[in-house]
Each structure stands twice: as C-alpha cells, then as structure tokens.
C-alpha positions as CSV (number, residue, x, y, z in Angstrom):
1,M,-0.1,0.0,-0.1
2,S,3.1,2.2,-0.4
3,W,1.3,4.1,-3.0
4,L,-1.5,5.2,-0.3
5,R,1.9,7.3,1.1
6,I,2.2,10.7,0.4
7,P,5.6,12.1,0.7
8,P,7.0,14.4,3.2
9,D,7.0,17.5,0.9
10,Y,3.5,17.8,0.3
11,A,2.4,17.4,3.4
12,P,2.0,20.7,4.7
13,Y,0.0,21.5,1.0
14,L,-2.1,19.0,2.1
15,D,-3.2,20.2,5.5
16,L,-3.7,23.6,3.9
17,R,-6.0,22.0,1.2
18,V,-8.4,20.3,3.8
19,T,-8.1,23.5,6.2
20,I,-9.5,25.5,3.2
21,L,-11.9,22.6,2.5
22,V,-13.3,22.6,5.8
23,A,-13.3,26.8,6.0
24,L,-15.2,27.6,2.8
25,P,-18.2,26.0,4.0
26,L,-18.0,27.3,7.8
27,I,-17.8,30.3,6.0
28,G,-20.8,30.3,3.4
29,F,-22.8,29.2,6.3
30,Y,-22.3,32.2,8.3
31,A,-22.6,34.8,5.2
32,L,-25.8,32.9,4.7
33,Y,-26.4,33.6,8.5
34,R,-25.3,37.6,8.6
35,W,-27.5,37.2,5.5
36,L,-30.4,35.8,7.0
37,L,-30.6,38.1,10.0
38,P,-33.0,41.0,10.4
39,S,-31.9,44.4,9.7
40,P,-33.9,46.8,11.8
41,L,-34.9,50.1,10.3
42,P,-32.5,53.0,11.9
43,G,-33.2,54.6,14.6
44,I,-36.2,53.2,15.4
45,P,-36.1,50.9,18.8
46,F,-36.2,46.9,18.3
47,N,-35.3,43.8,20.5
48,S,-31.5,43.6,20.3
49,E,-31.5,39.8,21.3
50,A,-34.1,39.3,18.2
51,A,-31.7,41.0,16.3
52,K,-29.4,38.5,16.9
53,S,-31.2,35.2,15.6
54,I,-32.6,34.7,11.9
55,W,-36.1,34.5,13.0
56,G,-36.3,37.8,15.2
57,D,-39.3,38.0,17.1
58,V,-41.0,35.3,15.1
59,L,-40.5,32.5,17.8
60,E,-41.3,34.8,20.6
61,L,-44.8,36.3,18.9
62,R,-45.5,32.1,18.5
63,D,-45.1,31.1,22.2
64,D,-46.9,34.4,23.4
65,P,-50.7,33.0,24.4
66,S,-52.3,36.1,24.4
67,G,-51.7,37.2,20.8
68,L,-50.9,39.4,18.0
69,A,-52.1,42.7,19.2
70,K,-51.1,41.8,22.9
71,W,-47.7,40.7,22.2
72,C,-47.3,44.1,20.3
73,S,-48.7,45.9,23.5
74,K,-46.1,44.4,25.4
75,Q,-43.3,45.1,22.9
76,L,-44.4,49.1,23.1
77,E,-44.3,48.8,27.1
78,K,-40.7,47.2,27.2
79,H,-39.6,50.1,24.9
80,G,-41.3,52.6,26.8
81,S,-41.4,54.4,23.6
82,P,-44.8,55.4,21.6
83,V,-43.2,53.3,18.7
84,C,-40.8,50.8,18.0
85,Q,-40.1,47.9,15.5
86,A,-40.6,43.9,15.2
87,L,-38.6,41.3,13.7
88,M,-40.6,39.0,11.5
89,G,-37.5,36.5,10.7
90,P,-35.9,35.9,7.9
91,L,-36.5,37.7,4.5
92,S,-39.3,39.6,5.8
93,K,-38.9,43.3,6.3
94,P,-39.3,44.8,10.0
95,V,-43.1,45.8,11.4
96,V,-43.5,49.4,12.9
97,L,-45.8,49.2,15.6
98,V,-47.3,52.6,16.5
99,A,-49.7,53.2,19.9
100,D,-49.7,57.1,19.8
101,V,-53.4,58.2,19.4
102,G,-52.6,61.3,17.3
103,N,-50.5,59.9,15.2
104,A,-52.6,56.9,14.9
105,R,-56.0,59.3,14.0
106,E,-53.7,61.3,11.3
107,V,-52.4,58.1,9.3
108,L,-55.9,57.1,9.2
109,M,-57.8,59.7,8.5
110,G,-56.2,62.7,7.0
111,R,-52.4,61.0,5.4
112,S,-51.9,59.9,1.6
113,D,-48.9,58.7,2.4
114,F,-50.3,55.1,3.9
115,D,-53.3,52.9,2.2
116,R,-54.9,49.5,3.0
117,S,-51.8,46.9,4.0
118,A,-51.0,43.9,2.4
119,Y,-50.8,42.4,5.5
120,I,-54.2,42.3,5.2
121,I,-54.4,41.9,1.9
122,D,-52.5,38.4,1.7
123,R,-54.1,37.2,4.4
124,F,-57.2,36.2,2.9
125,P,-57.5,35.4,-0.1
126,L,-60.5,33.9,-0.7
127,F,-62.4,37.1,-0.3
128,G,-61.9,38.0,-4.1
129,D,-62.9,40.5,-5.0
130,F,-64.4,42.1,-2.0
131,H,-63.3,45.8,-1.3
132,L,-61.7,44.9,2.0
133,N,-58.8,43.0,-0.4
134,M,-58.7,46.3,-2.3
135,K,-56.1,49.2,-2.2
136,T,-57.6,52.6,-2.6
137,G,-59.1,53.8,-5.6
138,D,-61.5,53.8,-8.3
139,R,-62.3,50.1,-8.1
140,W,-62.3,49.9,-4.6
141,R,-64.7,53.3,-4.3
142,Q,-67.2,51.1,-7.0
143,S,-67.5,48.8,-4.9
144,R,-68.0,50.4,-1.2
145,G,-70.7,52.2,-3.6
146,W,-73.0,49.9,-4.0
147,L,-73.4,49.4,-0.1
148,K,-74.5,53.0,0.7
149,D,-78.3,52.4,0.5
150,F,-78.1,49.2,2.3
151,L,-76.6,51.0,5.0
152,A,-78.9,53.9,5.6
153,P,-80.9,54.1,8.5
154,Q,-83.6,53.6,6.8
155,Y,-82.8,49.6,6.0
156,L,-80.5,49.2,9.1
157,H,-83.8,49.9,11.3
158,N,-86.8,48.9,8.9
159,V,-84.7,45.6,7.7
160,A,-81.7,44.8,9.9
161,G,-83.4,45.2,13.2
162,P,-86.1,43.2,13.1
163,A,-84.2,40.3,11.7
164,I,-81.9,40.9,14.4
165,H,-85.1,40.9,16.8
166,S,-86.9,38.2,15.4
167,S,-83.7,35.8,15.5
168,T,-83.3,36.4,19.6
169,P,-86.3,34.5,20.5
170,K,-85.1,31.5,18.8
171,L,-81.3,31.7,20.7
172,I,-83.6,32.2,23.9
173,K,-85.1,28.5,22.9
174,L,-81.8,27.2,22.2
175,W,-79.8,28.2,24.9
176,D,-83.2,27.2,27.2
177,S,-82.8,23.5,25.9
178,K,-79.1,23.5,26.1
179,S,-79.6,25.1,29.7
180,R,-81.7,22.0,30.6
181,L,-80.1,19.5,28.9
182,A,-76.9,20.2,30.5
183,N,-78.4,20.3,33.6
184,G,-76.2,23.0,35.2
185,Q,-73.1,22.6,33.6
186,V,-71.5,25.0,31.0
187,F,-71.4,25.0,27.2
188,S,-69.6,26.7,24.5
189,I,-72.3,30.0,23.3
190,I,-69.4,30.4,20.1
191,S,-71.2,28.5,17.5
192,D,-74.3,29.3,18.4
193,L,-73.7,33.2,18.3
194,K,-72.2,32.6,14.9
195,T,-75.5,31.0,14.1
196,M,-76.9,33.7,15.0
197,A,-75.1,36.3,13.1
198,L,-75.2,33.7,10.3
199,D,-79.0,34.1,10.1
200,V,-79.0,37.9,10.4
201,I,-76.7,38.7,7.9
202,V,-77.9,36.3,5.7
203,T,-81.5,37.9,6.0
204,F,-79.9,41.5,5.5
205,N,-78.6,40.6,2.2
206,F,-81.6,38.3,1.1
207,G,-84.6,39.0,2.8
208,A,-87.5,37.0,2.4
209,D,-85.6,35.2,-0.4
210,F,-83.9,33.4,1.8
211,Q,-86.3,31.4,4.1
212,D,-83.9,28.8,5.6
213,S,-82.7,29.3,9.4
214,A,-79.9,28.4,10.8
215,L,-81.1,28.7,14.2
216,D,-84.0,26.7,13.9
217,R,-82.1,23.6,12.3
218,Q,-80.1,24.0,15.5
219,V,-83.3,24.4,17.6
220,N,-84.5,21.6,16.4
221,H,-81.6,19.1,16.3
222,I,-80.9,20.1,20.2
223,D,-85.0,18.8,20.7
224,N,-84.3,15.4,19.9
225,L,-81.0,14.9,21.7
226,D,-81.2,12.6,24.7
227,G,-79.5,14.7,27.8
228,T,-78.1,11.7,29.1
229,K,-75.8,10.9,26.2
230,L,-74.3,14.0,26.0
231,P,-70.1,14.2,25.9
232,S,-68.4,16.2,29.0
233,G,-65.1,17.8,28.9
234,Q,-62.6,17.1,32.2
235,H,-63.9,20.8,33.7
236,G,-67.7,19.4,33.2
237,E,-68.5,21.5,29.9
238,V,-71.4,19.6,28.1
239,T,-70.5,19.6,24.1
240,F,-73.2,19.9,22.0
241,P,-73.4,18.3,18.3
242,S,-74.4,20.8,15.5
243,A,-77.1,20.0,12.6
244,P,-76.0,20.4,9.3
245,L,-76.9,24.3,7.7
246,H,-77.9,25.0,3.9
247,E,-75.6,24.6,1.3
248,L,-74.6,28.8,1.3
249,Q,-74.6,28.7,5.0
250,Q,-72.5,25.7,5.4
251,G,-69.7,27.2,3.4
252,L,-70.0,30.4,4.6
253,T,-69.0,29.1,8.2
254,D,-66.6,26.6,6.8
255,V,-64.6,28.7,4.1
256,G,-64.5,31.6,7.4
257,D,-63.3,29.6,9.6
258,R,-60.2,28.3,7.4
259,M,-59.7,31.8,6.0
260,A,-56.4,32.5,8.4
261,A,-55.2,29.3,8.3
262,I,-55.1,28.6,4.9
263,Y,-53.0,32.2,4.6
264,T,-50.3,30.6,6.5
265,T,-49.4,28.2,3.7
266,K,-46.9,31.2,3.0
267,F,-47.6,30.7,-1.0
268,P,-48.6,33.8,-3.1
269,P,-52.3,34.7,-2.3
270,S,-53.4,34.5,-6.4
271,L,-52.2,31.2,-6.5
272,V,-54.1,29.9,-3.3
273,L,-57.4,32.1,-4.9
274,W,-57.2,30.2,-8.1
275,W,-56.2,26.6,-5.9
276,A,-59.6,27.2,-4.0
277,R,-61.8,27.9,-6.7
278,Y,-60.7,25.7,-9.2
279,M,-58.8,22.9,-8.0
280,S,-59.4,21.8,-4.5
281,P,-61.5,19.4,-4.1
282,C,-62.9,20.6,-0.6
283,Y,-63.3,24.3,-1.8
284,R,-64.2,24.7,-5.5
285,P,-67.8,22.7,-4.5
286,F,-68.4,25.5,-2.1
287,F,-67.1,28.0,-4.8
288,E,-68.9,27.1,-7.5
289,A,-72.0,27.3,-5.2
290,K,-72.0,30.0,-3.8
291,D,-71.4,31.7,-7.1
292,R,-74.5,30.2,-8.7
293,F,-76.6,31.1,-5.5
294,I,-75.5,34.5,-5.4
295,R,-75.8,35.2,-8.9
296,K,-79.5,33.8,-9.1
297,H,-80.4,36.6,-6.4
298,I,-78.6,39.1,-8.5
299,D,-80.6,37.9,-11.9
300,L,-83.3,38.5,-9.5
301,A,-83.1,42.0,-8.2
302,I,-81.9,43.1,-11.7
303,R,-85.8,41.6,-12.5
304,R,-87.4,42.9,-10.2
305,H,-85.4,46.5,-10.7
306,Y,-86.2,46.7,-14.5
307,S,-90.1,46.0,-13.0
308,D,-89.5,49.7,-11.0
309,Q,-90.2,47.5,-8.1
310,D,-89.0,49.2,-4.9
311,P,-85.6,47.5,-3.2
312,T,-86.2,45.2,-0.4
313,T,-82.8,42.6,0.1
314,G,-79.2,44.1,0.3
315,I,-78.4,42.0,-2.9
316,Y,-81.2,44.2,-4.9
317,H,-79.7,47.5,-3.4
318,M,-76.3,46.8,-4.7
319,V,-78.1,46.3,-8.2
320,H,-80.0,49.4,-7.7
321,R,-77.0,51.7,-7.4
322,E,-74.9,50.1,-9.7
323,A,-77.8,51.0,-12.2
324,K,-77.9,54.0,-11.3
325,V,-74.2,55.1,-11.3
326,A,-73.8,53.0,-14.9
327,R,-76.6,55.0,-16.1
328,K,-74.9,58.3,-15.0
329,A,-71.3,57.4,-16.2
330,D,-73.1,56.1,-19.6
331,R,-71.8,52.3,-19.3
332,E,-73.1,48.9,-19.0
333,P,-73.4,48.1,-15.7
334,L,-71.7,45.4,-13.8
335,F,-74.0,42.7,-13.4
336,V,-72.5,40.0,-15.0
337,K,-69.4,40.8,-13.2
338,Q,-67.4,38.6,-10.6
339,I,-66.2,41.3,-8.7
340,M,-70.2,42.3,-7.8
341,I,-70.5,38.1,-6.8
342,D,-67.2,38.8,-4.6
343,E,-68.3,41.6,-2.9
344,A,-71.9,40.2,-1.8
345,Y,-69.9,37.3,-0.7
346,G,-67.4,39.3,1.3
347,N,-70.5,41.1,3.3
348,L,-71.8,38.1,4.2
349,I,-68.3,36.4,5.9
350,A,-67.1,39.5,7.1
351,G,-70.4,40.3,9.0
352,Q,-71.0,36.8,10.5
353,H,-67.5,36.3,11.9
354,T,-66.6,40.1,13.4
355,T,-70.7,40.4,15.4
356,S,-70.4,36.6,16.6
357,A,-67.2,37.5,17.9
358,A,-67.9,41.0,19.5
359,L,-71.1,39.3,21.0
360,V,-69.1,36.2,22.6
361,W,-66.7,39.0,24.4
362,I,-69.7,40.6,25.7
363,L,-71.3,38.3,27.5
364,K,-68.1,37.1,28.9
365,L,-67.2,40.0,30.4
366,L,-70.1,41.0,31.8
367,A,-70.2,37.1,33.6
368,D,-67.0,38.2,35.0
369,Y,-68.6,41.2,36.4
370,P,-71.4,41.0,37.8
371,D,-72.0,44.2,40.0
372,I,-71.8,45.1,36.1
373,Q,-74.5,42.8,34.8
374,V,-76.4,43.7,37.6
375,K,-76.3,47.3,37.0
376,L,-76.7,47.1,33.0
377,R,-80.2,45.0,33.8
378,E,-81.4,47.6,36.4
379,H,-80.6,50.3,33.7
380,L,-82.5,48.4,30.9
381,Y,-85.6,47.5,33.4
382,T,-85.6,51.3,34.2
383,K,-85.5,52.3,30.3
384,F,-88.1,50.1,29.3
385,A,-90.2,50.2,32.3
386,G,-93.4,50.2,29.6
387,S,-92.5,46.8,28.0
388,I,-91.5,45.1,32.1
389,Q,-95.0,46.0,33.0
390,D,-96.8,44.3,30.2
391,N,-94.6,41.8,30.5
392,R,-92.9,41.6,27.3
393,L,-89.4,42.2,25.8
394,P,-88.7,45.9,24.0
395,T,-89.2,45.7,20.1
396,A,-86.3,46.6,17.8
397,A,-87.8,49.9,17.5
398,E,-87.9,50.8,21.5
399,I,-84.1,49.0,21.8
400,I,-83.1,51.6,18.7
401,N,-84.9,54.7,19.5
402,T,-84.3,54.7,23.6
403,K,-81.3,56.4,24.6
404,L,-79.2,53.6,26.7
405,P,-76.3,55.3,28.1
406,Y,-74.8,52.9,30.3
407,L,-75.5,50.0,27.5
408,D,-73.5,52.2,25.2
409,A,-70.6,52.6,27.4
410,V,-70.7,49.0,28.1
411,L,-70.4,48.2,24.6
412,E,-68.1,50.5,24.1
413,E,-65.8,49.5,26.8
414,M,-66.3,45.9,25.4
415,L,-64.9,47.5,21.5
416,S,-62.4,48.9,23.2
417,L,-61.0,45.9,24.9
418,R,-61.6,43.1,23.1
419,A,-62.9,44.2,19.4
420,A,-60.0,46.2,19.0
421,M,-56.8,45.2,17.6
422,L,-54.6,45.9,15.1
423,V,-55.1,48.3,12.4
424,P,-52.7,47.8,9.5
425,R,-51.1,50.1,6.9
426,D,-48.4,50.1,4.3
427,A,-46.2,53.4,3.7
428,T,-46.7,54.3,0.2
429,K,-43.7,56.1,-0.1
430,H,-40.9,57.2,2.1
431,T,-42.5,59.0,4.8
432,Q,-42.3,60.0,8.8
433,L,-44.3,58.8,11.8
434,L,-43.3,60.8,15.1
435,G,-40.1,61.9,13.6
436,Y,-38.7,58.3,12.5
437,Q,-37.9,57.6,9.0
438,V,-40.0,54.8,7.6
439,P,-39.0,53.3,3.9
440,K,-41.9,53.6,1.3
441,D,-43.5,50.0,1.6
442,T,-43.2,49.0,5.1
443,V,-46.5,47.8,7.2
444,V,-47.1,49.8,10.1
445,L,-49.4,48.1,12.8
446,L,-51.4,51.0,14.4
447,V,-52.1,49.2,17.9
448,C,-55.4,49.8,19.3
449,Q,-55.9,47.7,22.2
450,G,-56.4,48.9,25.0
451,P,-58.6,52.2,25.9
452,D,-55.9,54.0,27.2
453,Y,-53.0,53.4,25.2
454,K,-51.3,52.6,28.4
455,P,-48.5,50.4,26.8
456,S,-46.9,53.6,25.7
457,P,-46.3,57.3,26.7
458,P,-49.5,59.5,26.7
459,S,-49.6,61.6,23.6
460,K,-50.0,65.1,23.7
461,Y,-53.8,64.2,21.4
462,W,-54.9,62.3,24.5
463,S,-53.1,64.7,27.2
464,D,-55.7,67.4,25.6
465,V,-59.1,64.8,25.8
466,K,-58.2,64.3,29.2
467,A,-57.7,67.7,30.1
468,S,-61.1,68.9,28.2
469,R,-63.4,66.5,30.3
470,L,-64.4,65.9,33.8
471,Y,-64.6,62.0,34.7
472,P,-67.4,61.3,37.2
473,G,-66.7,57.3,37.2
474,K,-63.1,55.7,38.4
475,G,-62.2,56.1,35.0
476,N,-59.6,53.1,35.4
477,P,-56.5,53.6,33.3
478,D,-55.9,49.5,33.6
479,L,-55.4,48.2,30.6
480,E,-57.6,44.9,31.3
481,S,-60.3,46.6,33.7
482,F,-63.3,46.3,32.3
483,D,-64.7,49.9,33.7
484,P,-67.7,51.1,31.3
485,E,-68.1,54.5,33.5
486,R,-64.5,55.6,31.6
487,W,-67.0,56.6,29.1
488,F,-69.0,59.0,31.3
489,V,-68.7,63.1,31.1
490,R,-70.4,65.7,32.7
491,D,-71.7,68.3,30.1
492,E,-71.9,72.0,31.6
493,N,-74.8,71.6,33.5
494,G,-73.0,69.0,35.3
495,N,-75.2,65.9,33.8
496,I,-73.9,62.9,33.5
497,E,-73.4,61.6,29.9
498,F,-72.1,59.0,27.7
499,D,-69.4,60.1,25.2
500,G,-67.6,57.6,22.7
501,S,-65.0,60.0,22.2
502,S,-64.0,60.5,25.7
503,Y,-61.2,57.7,25.2
504,P,-59.8,56.5,22.1
505,Q,-61.8,53.9,19.9
506,L,-60.3,52.0,17.0
507,A,-62.4,49.1,16.6
508,F,-63.9,50.1,13.7
509,G,-60.8,52.1,12.5
510,L,-61.4,55.8,10.8
511,G,-61.3,57.7,7.8
512,I,-62.6,56.4,4.7
513,R,-61.0,53.1,5.3
514,A,-63.5,52.3,8.6
515,C,-65.4,49.5,8.9
516,W,-68.1,49.6,6.4
517,G,-70.5,47.3,8.9
518,R,-70.3,49.4,11.8
519,R,-74.0,50.4,11.8
520,L,-74.5,47.1,11.4
521,A,-72.9,45.7,13.8
522,M,-73.7,48.1,16.7
523,L,-77.4,47.7,15.8
524,E,-77.2,44.2,16.5
525,L,-74.9,44.5,19.6
526,R,-77.0,46.7,21.0
527,I,-80.6,44.7,20.1
528,M,-78.7,41.0,21.0
529,T,-77.3,42.6,24.6
530,T,-80.2,44.3,25.2
531,L,-82.5,41.0,25.1
532,M,-79.8,38.6,26.7
533,V,-79.4,40.7,29.8
534,L,-82.8,40.8,30.5
535,K,-84.0,37.0,29.6
536,F,-80.7,35.2,31.2
537,G,-78.5,35.7,34.4
538,L,-74.9,35.2,33.2
539,N,-72.8,33.2,35.9
540,D,-69.8,32.1,36.4
541,V,-67.9,29.1,34.9
542,P,-64.2,27.2,36.1
543,K,-61.7,29.3,36.0
544,E,-60.4,26.7,33.1
545,L,-62.9,27.5,30.9
546,A,-63.3,31.5,31.8
547,G,-59.9,32.8,29.8
548,H,-59.4,35.2,27.3
549,E,-57.4,33.8,25.2
550,A,-58.0,34.6,21.9
551,S,-56.7,34.3,18.1
552,Y,-56.7,37.2,15.3
553,D,-57.7,36.3,11.9
554,I,-60.9,37.8,10.3
555,S,-61.7,39.0,13.7
556,Y,-60.5,39.0,17.5
557,R,-62.4,36.0,18.6
558,A,-62.4,34.1,22.1
559,K,-60.8,30.7,22.2
560,K,-63.2,29.9,25.2
561,G,-66.8,30.9,25.0
562,Y,-67.9,29.0,28.0
563,L,-71.1,30.0,29.9
564,S,-73.8,28.8,32.7
565,L,-77.4,30.4,31.4
566,K,-80.2,30.9,34.0
567,R,-83.0,31.9,32.5
568,R,-85.3,34.8,34.1
569,S,-88.6,34.5,34.7
570,G,-91.3,36.4,32.7
571,L,-90.4,38.6,29.6
572,T,-92.3,36.9,26.4
C-alpha cells in the first residue's frame, strides 16, 4: 500500500487544502447566517436579542398565548416608546408598531402616504374582489359605493333591526334547551352566536328570498337529543353536536373558519385563490355553488329593478346603486361581473364573524363582572319599564329609539378592550412617523387594543382629550379593567352623559377605510345584549374555562366561550 503514502514535502500543502475545504463551507454558512439576520430600520427601537437570531421576534410571538395584538402592546411597553419595530424573521422586512393616538388618527384620516396594507389583503385571498382586499382607488370606491343604500338608517332600522330581533327568541329557545340538557353544567356559546349572526347577515342581504334558518335547524336538532348521552369535558363542560346547515350557510361558516389557516400556507395569494376556486376538492364545490346562488339572487334583483319595484334586500340595493352609477357614467352595468358576486360574498363572511366574536366577548365580560351585569340590567329595566310592566321584551324599534347610555358605555368598553386589535397600513412612499424615517412599503401596525394605550407614554393628543373632560367614574386606565364608566362625562350643566370620544377607540378604524359594517354591528350588539341581559343571568364558569385567550384572524375571537346561563322568569 505504498502508493497511499504522501511524500513529506507535500504534507503541509495537503493540510492547507483540508483547512480551506473545511473553512469555505463554514465561511459560506456564516455569510448566509449574517445575510438572513434581520435588518432593523435605523433609529426605531427594537429587541436587540431578536436581531441576533434569523427568526427575529417570530419565536417569541409564536409562544405568546395572548396573541398578536397584546404582544405588540407588550413590545411598546418594554421599550417605553409609542413606536418600535418587530423583526419578522428571514427575508422579511421589519414591521413598525405605533400606539400614539394622535398619529394613528392622522394616518387613518388625513395622510395620503399610507394605504390599505398587503398584510390584510394577502391574509384573506379567498375574499376575491371584495372591497376589503383592495387598495384605495376607483375599483374600491365602486365596490364600497354599492353598499351605501342598505347601510342607511331606514334599511338598518326597518330590515336589519327586525331581523336581529326576530332571531333572538330562537336563540333563547336554543339556550333554554341546552341549559336543560346540560343540567347546570356550562357549554360553549361560540357556535350559537355565529349561527345567529349568520341568520342575520343572510337576511340582511337576501331578505325574504332566503327562508332557511340556521337557528331553527339547531333548535330542532337539540330538541331531539338525549341529554344522558351528551359528552362532557374534564371541567364539566357539555359538548353539543351541531345540525347541518343550508349549503350556502355551511360553506360560509367553513370557509370563514379556515380563512386564516389558508393564509399560513405562505403561497402567493393569487395562487391560493386559483387553487381554492378551481382545483381544491374541498373548496371548489362551495365556490361554484356560492357563485350560482348569489348570481341567482342578483338576476332576481335585476328583474325587479327593471320592473320598477322598490329595493327590499341588500343584493337589490347593490344592483339598484350600480344601475344608477352606470347610467350616470353612460356605461354598461357590471351585473354579470365576478366582482359583484365577490362583494356580496365578502359581506356575508365578514358580517358573520366579526359580530359574533364581539357578542361572545360582551357576554363573557358581563359574566366576569357581575356587578356591572346587575347595573346594566337595572338600567334596562328602568328604560323599558313600559314593556316590563306588560311582561314582554322591548321591540326592535324601542331598543333603537331609546337612549341607553349605560348600555352604550358597556358596548364601547368591550369594543375597546376586546374588539379593537390592530389597524395595518402600508407606507406608499418614504415618510415619517413621530420623527422616525419609515421606508416605502413598510407595514405599520396601529396598536389600538386598550382604552388608554397604556403601554405607551401618553401622547399630546390624549393629554388634550383628558384635560377637556371631567370623569364622574373611576376612569381606570388599567388596560385589563372592564370599566364602562370611563365613557361617562359631565356636560356644562353637570349632567352625566355617555361620550364615545372620551377615550380613544379604533375598533372600526377611522377615515374612508373604516369598517363599512359599523352601524349594522352596533345595531346587532345593542339589540342582542339588551334582550340577553333581560332574559338570562350570566353566571361565572370554572377558572379553566374562563380564560380570555384569543386568536386573530378575520376578527379577534375568544378561544373559550363558555357560560352558565340561568333563565330569568317572565318577559316573553
């Protein structure tokens, strides 16, 4: 084996070659590691430890059970600044977090250097050409314009209000049956409130043309169950099976639940939409059926329009508005275009999920704070003394037209604590925020969870607001405290009034890109909360089931929605 021997004169060269062969990959890996490290924006505070990891802040965010919105608040608190940046992992640009009230209002209401964020648009590709998924421009104005008429007070009060009110007896009956079968044990209300919101938004859009009721199906299903065979969880919670829904409603529920999960695939949004609409054995049948269903109702509205019938459904109002705009612009209406179907579809999805999530939060908070629940019930008994004396629940018109300051304060407080999340915006050009340089295309998250934006130092805007008011209540600045009285002020005559501007509130956004469905959501919250508080006592639940952990997708949704309900006598 002498041929394997290396001459002594060549040994040093071999050692050098081996060293180089070993060192080059190491140098390459180190260079790749350095290249993958986050590149913080100059001057804006950031987590120095996160900058040493290619994952940036992503692992800490992933492991935080409180969710994205509260994690962002914690970062601002940690830096002691109204602005900081989050490092979002390999090859991702930093995201700027802002909690200054005045600047947030300016960004949303008066600055053209910020627009709808790709953070939202890319998150929900299955919405298609829904206005939520559009940058601000002519197409967005066109789609939003279709909604103007059926968000007017006349349609909300005469169509939406009665639809919400008529769904409540069904929900009461469902919860009566579940409470009886549960025999004092707790059960989840999340699915039931989504079902109610689904009935309302479908009626809102299709009116009497859609006769199927998801709540009716659930009531009939529960009435036929054997309570002795219901499964119970380790903390005594009873699990109820759900009845199958109408094809459209079942699809709306399933796709809505999976929207955010689809986003996490990280494929390009356009590819995800194409795959779901045309290829997926799971989603394609729903998209085809959904398009046919909405197309049928658009065609029905077109026939009514050309027969000079008055608009009676949300779909008809969209058709009526498009016909007027097309006639004025001397062009053909867009009735046959997919964009009109997608607008109606997006309204159905968003209207169901956002409102039902808020309803869960309000009932959970009232159960957690029994003193506030009692005070709200006494307030409602006083305001609706006439209907109470007649042993009936107040009508939709009575609830709409009665001044209910304590109820309004309770709802505003819930929205601030649990429905307000993050409002994303993209910088459309190189700009500044609070004196910091923000490059073009940077995602800015306006952090708006909590009434006082307590994690950040008080802004000048907030100082001015506080100085202009006298608070009769505690005005508790604690981010986690449920204190409706912080929304009360004294007027010049010393009278206590509700004032929705007495604390910052961005649950629905501001400006031209504010949530289109705010009026409908507030109407539903007002009617539903009134009737449920009058009809049920909301009791506490075991600690293990009472947490406020949440997920952030279409809305900020509680993961645990368990309640123990006790029906109050009377009031039919």
